[in-house]
N, C-alpha and C positions, 0 to 999 in steps of 0.2 A: 412186193408192192413197189419196187424201184421203177423209176422213169415214168411215174404217174403225176400229173399236175391238174390242178383245178383253178378255175378263175371265177372271181365275183366282181361285178361293177359295170363300168361304162363299156358298151359294146365296141366302140371304136377302139379302144385300148385292148379289149379282149381279143379283137381280130389280130392286132399286132402281136400280142402274147402267143396266140395259137400259131401264128406263121413261124416265129422264132423258136418256139419249143418243138414244133413238128420238125423243123430243120435239124434239130438235135436228136430226133427219134423218140421224143417223149409222146405219151399218149394222154389225152385229156379225158378226165372223169368228172361227172357231175357231182358225185358225193365227196364233200370235203374229207370225211372219214376214210376214204379210200386213197387219198393222195398223200404223197410225201413232200410235194411242194405246192404251196397255195399262193397265187398271185392275186392281188386286190388293187382296184383303182376306183375311187369314188369321188364325185365333184362336190361333195358336202361333208363337213366335219360330223354332222349328225348320222349321215348314212354310213360313214366309215366306223364310227363308234359303235352303231347298231349292229353292223356286219361282224364285228369282233366280240362284243361284249353283250349283245342282246341275247334273248332266249334261243338256245341251240345255236349260238354264234360260233364263229370260227375258233375262238379261245376254248370253247368247250367241245366242239366236234372234232377239231383235227387231232390226228393220232400223235402219240409221243414221238419227239425227234423230228417232226415235220418242220420244214423250212417255210416261213411265212414272209413273203416278199411283197411289201406295200409300195406301189408305185404312186400313191395319192399325194396330193399337196396336203400337208398338215402342219403341225407345230412341233417344236422340239419338246415341250412339255408332254404332249400326247404320245410321241414316239417313245419317250423315256418311260412313260407309264405303261404303254403296251409291252415294251421290253421286259419291264419288271414283272407284270403279271403273266406274260407268256413263258418266261423263263421259269417261273415258279410251277407252271403247268407242264414243264418238260418240253416246251416248244423252242423254236429257234427263229426269233424275229429278226428281220433285216428291213431297214428303211431304204427305199430307193427311189425317191420322188422323181418323176418324169419331167423332163424339160424339153419343149419343142424349140428347135434352133431356128426354123424358118417359120415364123408366125403368120406369114402371108401365103404360104403354100395352100393349094387347093385340097391336097391330101397330105397332111403333115405326117401321117403315119405310114405312108407307102414306102419310105426310104429310111432304114434304120440309121443311115449316116447322118440324117438330119434330127436325130434325137439323142439325148444325153440323160444320164442319171448320176445323181450323187448317191453314194452308198455308205451307209453307216450301220454299226452294230457291234456285236462281239466279233473279235478278229477272226476266229475259226468259222463262224457263220457267214461272215462277209466273204471269206475265202471260198466257201462252198457255193455262195450265191453268185459271185462274179461271172462265171461262165454262162449262167442263165440269163443274167442281167444283160450281158454283152450280146446276147442273141436277140435282145428286145431293143436295145439302144446302142448305137454305134460307139458312144463314149460312156464309159463307166468310171467315175472318179471316187476313189476311197476318201472319206472325210474323217473317220474316227469312230468314236463310241456313239451309242444310242443318243439321238437328238441332233447330232452334228450334220447329218445329211439334210434334215429338214430346215436347219438353221441356214445352211449354205442356199438351199432352194428359196427360202423366204427372202433372204438378202438379194438374190438374183431377181426375184419377182419385183421387189421394190424399185430396182433400177429399170428393168425392161418395161414394166407397165407405165412408168412415167415417160420413158423415152417414146413409147408407141403413141401415147396420147399427145405428147408435145409435138411430135412430127405431124400428126393429124391436124392439130390446131394451127401450126404454122402454115400447113397447106391450105386450110380453110381461110386464113388471112389472105393468102395470095389469091385464092379464088374469089373472095368476097370483094377485094379491092379491084380486081380486073372487071368485075360486074358493075362496080360502083360508078355513078355518074361523075365522080370526081377521081376516076381512075388515073393512075400515073400514065402519062403518055408514052406509049412504046413499051409498056411492061408486058414481058412474055415469059413463058416458061413457068417454072415452079421453084420452090425453095430448095427442094432435094432433101436428102436425109443424111444424118451424121452417123448412123450405124447400119450395117447390113440388114438387121431385123427391121428397122424402121423403113428402109428402102423397099423391102419386099412387101410390107404393108401398104405403102404409098402406091405401089404398082397396082395392087388390087383396087385401091380407091380410085385410081385413074381409070382403070378398066371397068369400074362399076360392078365388080364381081365379088359377091359377099357370101357365097356358099362355101363351106369348108368343113373338113373333119374335125380341126381344131377350132373349137367354138367359144363363144362369149361365155357360155356356161363354165367351161373349163377355166377360161381366163379369170372369170369372177371367182372361182373357187381358189385359185392361186393367190389372188389379191386378198380375199378374206382370210386365208391361212396366214398370210404375212401380217396382216393387221391384228389377228388374235395373238400371234407370236409377240408382236410389239406390246400389246396390251398386257400380256403375261409378265413383262418386265417393267410395266409402267412407263413405257416410252410412247410419246405422242408423235405421230407420223402424219401431219396435216396433208402433205402432198399426196400420199398414198390414199388418204381418206377421200380427197377430192376425186381422185381417179376412180375410187370404188363407187362413189355416188353416181358418177357420169356413166360408168359401165353397167351399174345396176339399172339405171334409167333405161338404157338400151334393152336390157333383158325384160323389163316391165312392158315395153312397148311391143314386144314379140320378137326381139332379135337374139334370144338366147341360143338359138341353133345356128347362128351366123358367124362369119369370121370376125375377129376383133377389128378388122378393117371397117366394119359396119358402124363403128363409133362415128365415123365421118358423116354419117347420115344425120346425127344429131345437130350438125352445124349447117345443114341444107334446108331448103324449103320442105314444108310438110309434105307436099305432093311427091317430092323425090323419095321421102321416107315410105310413103303409102305404096309407091310402085315397087318398093323393096320389100313389102309386107309388114311395115311398122304401122301401128295404130295408136296414135296419141290419145285416144279415148281411154285406153287401158290404164292410163296414169291416174285416173280419178280415184279408184279404190285405194291405191297404194299410197297416194299422197293426199289424203284427206286432212283438212284441218279443222280445228274446233271454232265454229262461228260464234261462239259465246264470247271469245276474245276478239275485240274490235280490230286490233292491229293485225291479227292473223287472218281475219276475214278479209281486210283490206288487201293483204298480201294474195290471198286466193283470187280476189277480184282482178288482180293485175295480170293473172294468167290470160293469155289468148287462147282461143279455141273453146269448142263445146265438148267438154269431156263426157264420154258415155260410160256405160257400166263395163266392168272388167269381163274378159271373156277367157280368162285363164292365162297360162304362161308362167314365167318364172316369178316366184314370190320372193321379194327382197326382204331384208331385215327392216322391220317397222318398230323394233323396240326403242324404248326411250333412253337406253343406256348404251347406245352406239354399237349393239351386236353382242353384248355379253351374254344374252339369252338366246343367241341365234340357235335354231334347231330345237327349241323347247316346245314345240307344238305337237310332240307325239305322245303326250299324256302320261309320261313317266313322272314319278315323284322325285324332285331333286331337293336335296337338303342344303347344300353349301353354295350353289350358284356357280359352280365350277364349269357346267356345261358337260358334265359326264354322268353317266348312270350305269348301273349293273343290275342284271336280271337276278332276282332272288336275294338281294342284300336287305337285311332288316333295317340296317342304319348305315348312312353313307356320310362320313365325316371328313371335314377338311383338315389336313396335316397342320395348317397354320395355327389352329387352336382358336380362332376367333369365332364369335358367335354368328352362326350362318343365318339366324333369324333377324339380324341387325340389317335394316334396309341399306345401310352404307357399306356392308361387308363386301369385300372383293376377294374371291377365293385365290389362293396362292397358285392353283393350277396343279398341285401335287396331290397324290392320292394314298389313299383314302380307304379306310378299312384295314382290317388285319391281313397280313400276308400269311 
């Protein structure tokens, strides 16, 4: 069964994995049970969790000694949990969250030299995974034990996401000032960018080109993972939360499949957004307010535009706890509010020992049930 791999998840990353593995003379199989290496990449924590721990999930279906290489954005807590449960099952988990170096590229996955992975897990498993990860990403950096790679990825996300949005806002200020009746006389050009990633995104903004293989959906997944990681250690990151809200709005309007450069459309006229495929009417369902509260009703009345009914698209987090229940619309019974579930468990308990039925309880993020 040697040299057989399987992939589950986002098709853009799947195509990247196939090219890399076929270059190493590996053969793809559809059945996880027939593979000795399983790659995954999902753009939501719920989908990732379900893929591994749902009924007939990878943790149950993969054969003993299989190498599990997860390229998804996740959290240190989830990676540590996956490592613990997979190891007990005789599997070899390796976290290798993928990072796109050129966020403005039309096809970010066409050139492996523009991709990088942080790689963490058991030392022997990481050693076995490195040649395979290097076939997918030009740079593969060891980070240490389980959870370390996701921590490095989350930290990188906090920096790059803010840089990208800051560059777009700076450009928007220049553009708005140049259009203004009080424009500075002789003002030309643009502010430019302070990082290569920001420069690449601003090039896409200037060209008005918003189609890309690295999408807002992926960008949003990375930010969501970083926010969840911060929440797991009771850290408030208001700048990242502001970026999340902005990017989430873009996804709601129909921009989930566009380049992160499309965030710039939020600073332009509505007609510009409409020409790029955005629909502000989609915001109505996702940003409903309770009209029984006069103050909130006044806030809604301050919005410009005639909001229509939602026509689908990316569904953002609308929970009242800032995302702690993200992904809980799948119908599973959760006991501790940690955001994880397991098929077939009679009771799912939080290791922190707090009462999970207490409305104020926040799960420690560690798991849960007997090993």
